[in-house]
C-alpha positions, -999 to +999 in steps of 0.1 A: -305+691+199-332+682+224-338+650+243-371+637+257-381+608+280-414+590+282-429+563+304-462+544+302-477+515+321-511+498+315-526+469+335-537+437+318-573+439+307-601+418+322-616+419+287-605+387+269-614+402+235-587+430+237-556+424+216-521+431+228-504+459+208-468+468+214-447+490+192-475+491+166-474+453+163-502+430+174-489+402+196-510+371+192-521+347+220-514+373+248-539+392+269-544+428+259-539+458+281-566+481+295-568+516+282-589+542+264-570+536+232-554+503+222-531+507+252-498+502+233-474+512+261-443+512+238-458+536+214-473+558+241-439+561+258-424+570+225-450+597+219-443+612+253-406+612+247-411+630+213-436+655+229-413+661+258-383+668+236-404+693+216-417+710+249-452+701+239-464+684+271-476+648+271-499+624+252-528+632+275-527+669+266-531+662+229-551+630+229-571+630+262-588+599+274-618+620+281-623+626+244-646+600+228-629+604+194-598+586+209-617+557+224-602+525+210-579+546+188-549+529+172-516+541+186-504+544+151-529+573+148-516+588+180-479+585+169-487+600+135-504+629+152-474+633+176-450+633+147-470+660+130-470+682+162-432+678+164-428+688+128-451+718+133-428+729+162-400+730+137-382+698+149-374+664+135-364+632+151-328+620+149-333+587+168-353+571+196-350+541+218-378+522+235-376+496+263-406+474+271-408+459+306-428+426+305-425+392+321-447+377+294-451+374+266-416+369+253-410+396+228-376+388+211-393+376+179-413+408+175-387+435+183-373+439+148-408+444+134-417+469+162-385+488+153-394+488+116-430+499+122-421+527+147-392+539+125-414+541+094-439+564+112-413+585+130-391+589+100-359+580+119-344+549+136-364+537+166-347+508+184-367+485+206-356+463+235-373+443+261-365+434+297-383+417+326-389+429+362-374+397+375-407+388+392-407+420+412-438+442+417-469+445+396-450+441+364-432+410+377-466+395+387-478+400+351-504+425+362-494+449+335-467+459+310-446+491+310-423+509+286-399+538+286-385+557+257-360+584+249-360+605+217-334+629+202-347+658+181-331+686+162-343+717+146-355+712+110-336+730+084 
């Protein structure tokens, strides 16, 4: 068994046309996040947790923001690529857990769908939760959204 941990944070975008994506779900009527890809912090944290557990580095190593092919990329594509790398390393996911840190928008009505979408790509249960920063710091001032994730892997048989 191997465990990995991932964290990601993105600031709110100044570009009003950017959509907010969290856990592979588009959240309507909310400002998007700035980033080279779609800036889905929940999925990026999950990718880093999976890669960490597999001793494969981090998301930036495999999908660098200096590579134009990943500009505007869907985090679904990044997660699918991560899952393939984990499988190539002879591992499979047992479970994962993601926590999103955001004052706004309220996410309770989206978490089941996020869990379902992430679980379908990963091939194992991915739970999703949300919390706030209680008004503290940049996240508390709604300057950005963060996420953390843990993943448990085992060797494939």
